[in-house]
C-alpha positions in Angstrom: 26.9 67.9 34.8 26.3 71.2 34.9 29.8 73.8 35.7 28.4 74.3 39.4 28.5 70.6 40.3 31.9 70.2 38.2 33.2 73.0 40.7 32.0 71.1 43.6 33.3 68.2 42.7 36.8 69.7 42.0 36.5 71.7 45.5 35.1 68.7 47.0 38.3 66.5 46.0 40.5 69.4 47.4 38.8 68.7 50.4 36.9 71.7 50.5 33.5 72.2 52.5 30.4 72.0 50.5 29.9 75.7 51.2 32.9 77.2 49.6 32.9 80.1 47.8 32.8 80.1 44.2 32.9 83.5 43.1 36.6 83.6 41.8 35.5 80.4 39.3 32.7 82.2 38.0 34.4 84.4 35.1 36.3 84.3 31.8 40.4 85.0 30.8 42.5 87.5 29.3 45.0 85.2 30.1 44.3 81.7 29.0 47.7 80.4 29.9 47.0 80.4 33.6 43.4 78.6 33.2 45.3 75.9 31.2 48.3 75.9 33.4 45.6 75.5 36.4 44.0 72.3 34.8 46.9 70.9 33.7 48.5 71.2 37.2 45.0 69.4 38.6 45.2 67.0 36.1 48.9 66.1 37.2 48.2 66.2 40.7 44.8 63.7 40.3 42.2 66.0 40.8 40.0 66.0 38.0 40.4 62.2 37.4 38.8 62.3 40.9 36.2 64.9 39.8 35.9 63.3 36.6 36.7 66.1 34.5 38.9 66.1 31.8 41.7 68.6 31.2 39.9 70.2 28.2 36.4 70.2 30.4 38.2 71.9 33.1 39.4 75.2 31.0 36.2 75.2 29.6 34.5 75.2 32.8 37.0 77.7 34.4 36.7 80.0 31.5 33.2 80.5 31.2 33.0 81.2 35.3 35.9 83.5 34.7 34.1 85.2 31.9 31.3 86.2 34.4 34.0 87.2 37.5 34.3 91.3 37.7 37.9 92.3 36.4 39.2 92.7 39.6 37.7 88.8 40.7 38.9 87.1 37.9 42.7 89.4 38.0 42.8 88.5 41.9 42.2 84.3 40.6 44.8 85.0 37.9 47.3 86.5 40.0 46.5 83.8 43.2 46.9 80.7 40.3 49.7 82.2 39.0 51.3 81.9 42.8 50.2 78.6 43.5 51.3 76.9 40.5 54.6 77.5 41.3 54.3 75.0 44.0 56.2 71.3 43.1 54.6 69.5 45.3 50.8 68.4 44.6 49.9 68.7 48.0 50.9 72.8 47.9 49.3 73.3 45.5 46.4 71.8 46.2 46.6 74.0 49.6 47.3 76.8 47.9 44.7 76.3 44.8 41.7 75.3 47.3 40.2 78.2 48.2 39.8 79.4 44.7 37.1 76.9 44.0 
């Protein structure tokens, strides 16, 4: 499974249309804790299992994607994801995080 198809699978599991924008998910992170936190939460909320992706694969996919992002896009992704991680319920987290994928 390619990184794009895996991200697409995660996005579809989050309920996004097939034409979602992946520009934020296409770069590496200077703050791996944000990526790890996102993947941990996606795992806790059963998004990764539904997409057939492990937590470690999620981290690798997002890190690889963020490595290709502009610094501005990477910072935007991290900032928005940090905000999403503050939601306690899985539904609120998924709603917040969905546009990032």
